[in-house]
N, C-alpha and C positions, 0 to 999 in steps of 0.2 A: 252165178248170176244169170238172169234171163236178159239177153241183149235186146235193146231197143234201137231204133234208128239213131245213129250217133249225132251229137252236136259238133263234134270235132273228130278228125282222123289223124292219127299219129302212125308214122311208118318207120320201121327199120329201113336202113338204106341199102346195103349190099344184099342182093338176092331177093329183096321184097319190092322195093321201089325201082331200083336201077340194076340192070344186068352188068355188073362190073367185072365178071369173071374173065372176059377176054384180055383186059388190060393187066389184071393180076396174074393171069397165066403167062403172059409175055414176060412180066418181071420175074416170076418163079423160074421160068426156063432160062432167063438171062443169068440168074444165079447158078443154075445147073451148068450152063455153058462156061461160066467163069471158073468153075471147078473141073472143067473137062468132061462133063457128063452129057449124055444125050437128052433131048427134051422129053418130058413126060406127056402122055396123052392129055388132051384138054379136059376130057370128062373126069379124069382122076383129080386134076387140080380143082376143077369146078366144085367138086363135092366138099372141098376143104376151105373154100373161100370164106364162109361165114365164121370160121374158127380163128381168123386173124393171121397176122404176119408170122407170128411164132410157129403156128401150125403149118404154114406154107414152108418155112425153113426146115421144119422136121420132115415134112413130106419130100422136099427137094434133096436134102442132104443126109437125112437120117439122124440129125442132131437133136437130142432132147433139149428142152428149154434150159436146163441146168448145165448142159455140156459146154466144154471149152469150144470156142469158135461159133457158138450159136448167136451171140449178140452181134459180132461183126457181120455175120451172114445176114442177119435181119436188117442191119443198117444198109447193107448192099442192096438187098431186095427192095426195101422201101425207097431208096434213092432211085433205083431203076423204075419203080412204079411212079414215083413223084415226077419224073420227067415227062410223063404222059398219062395222066389219070383218066382221060376221057377220049382217047383215040378211037376205041372200039366200043366203049360202054354206051348203053342206051337205056332210057326209061322203058320198062316192060310195056309193050304196045297197048294193051287194054287199059293201062292206068293213065295214059295221057288224056284221053277223052273224059275219063272219070274225074280227074283233077280239074280239067277245064270247066266241066259242068259244076263241080263243087265250088270253084272260085267264082263262077258266074252267079251262083246263088248267094254269094257273100259269106260263105261258111269257112271257118278256120281249119287249118291243117298244119302239121309239123312233121319233123323228122327227129328221131332219137336213135343215135348210132354209137357203137363202140369204136368207130373209126376216128382216128385223130383229126382234129380240125384242119391241120395242114393239108390233108388229102380230101376231107369231106367237103370243105367249103369250095375249093376250085372245081370239084366234081359237080356239086349242086349248081354252081354258076354256069358251067359248061352245058349242063342239061337244061338250062333256062328255067329251073325250078324256083319258085318263090314261096317257100314255106314261111308261115308266120312265126315259127320257132324252129331253131336248129340246135340240138344238144349233141355234143360230141364227147368222145372218150375223155378228153382232158379238160372239159369245162367244169366238172365237179370232182370232188375227191373220190367219188365212187362211180361205177358204171354198171350197166346191166350184168347180172340179173337184179341188182339193187334197184328198187323202184324210184329212187330219188330223181334220176334224169327225166323219167316219164312225168313225175309230179311237177317238176319244174317247167317242163314243156306245157303242161296243162295250165299252170299258173300264168305263163307268158301269153297263152292264147285267151286267158280269161274264161276258161271252161272248167266246170267241176270234173274231177277225175272220173266219176261214175258215168258221165255223159260222153266219155271218149272211147273210141276203139283204138287199140294198139295192134298193128299188124306186123307179123314177123315170120321168119323162116327158120327159127331155131328155138329149141326148148327154153333157153334162157329168156327169150322174148316173152314167152307165155308166163314164165315165173315172175318176171318183172311186172307184166300187166296185171296178173292176179294180185300181187303184193300191193300194187298201186290202186286197186279197186276199179280197174278199167276192164272193159270187155277184151278178153284175150282172143285174138283172131289169128289162127294158123293158116299159112299159105303153102300150097304144095308145089308152086312153080319155082321156088327158090333153090338154095344150095343145100338140100337135105342129103345127108350122108347115106350111102348105100347101107341098107339094113335098118335104117331109122325110119319108122312109120310116123309121119307127122300127124296122122289121125289119132294116134295114141297119146299125143301131148295133152297136158291139162288146159285145154282151150275151151272157150265158149262157142266158137264157130270155127269151121274148117272149110276152106275153099281151094279147090283144085286149080281153078283158072281165074284170071282177072275178069273175064266176062261174067262168071258166076258171082264174083264179088260185087261188080258194078250193078248187076241185076238185083242183088240182095239189098244193097244200099238204097237203090231207087224205090224199093217196096216200102209200104207204110207200116208194116208189122214184121217183126223179126222173131223167129223161133230157132233155138240152137238145134242143129242137125249134124250128125256125123256123115 
């Protein structure tokens, strides 16, 4: 599709709208410490954050999702994270003024995340974010890359899917956006794994920085560029 200026913005949460890696890294290393292991470097944990709690358990302890001990370890990690979901997390700086201008213009926006609501909702509140729609992992029977959460968010905002941009830092975000008929917008500032080139994802637009995104949204005409 050829992107046009959006009528609504939809964001992935972790790594796209909010930099949550510091708090998730703390919880991951708390799990390591619980097992008598030294902490992992922050950059190593950051690259896995968008893959969820199970991936962080595998990173921390080498336990595959099906392995004995994985589920209790995930429970420990999430409990450690849930004690402080927003101690060091921050909205990515360029996006705060973008959203302020967007809201001042009376335009709708929302969040669609694979993060469970028990963690997403307090995080969003702590960041003083006021999305018109917040769809979390446990709100529907399916989650991304299934398009259903994106379509439900658009419905709640009262905007046709083709008039929405969905921004994300993972391949599954692009797959969900494409399946929903939305403009798929890949961002390079998030938790992209080493060796994974976000510019090769099946997106309609690619932005390396939040500043570039804001400038593009402010323009009256859009053309897809790599």
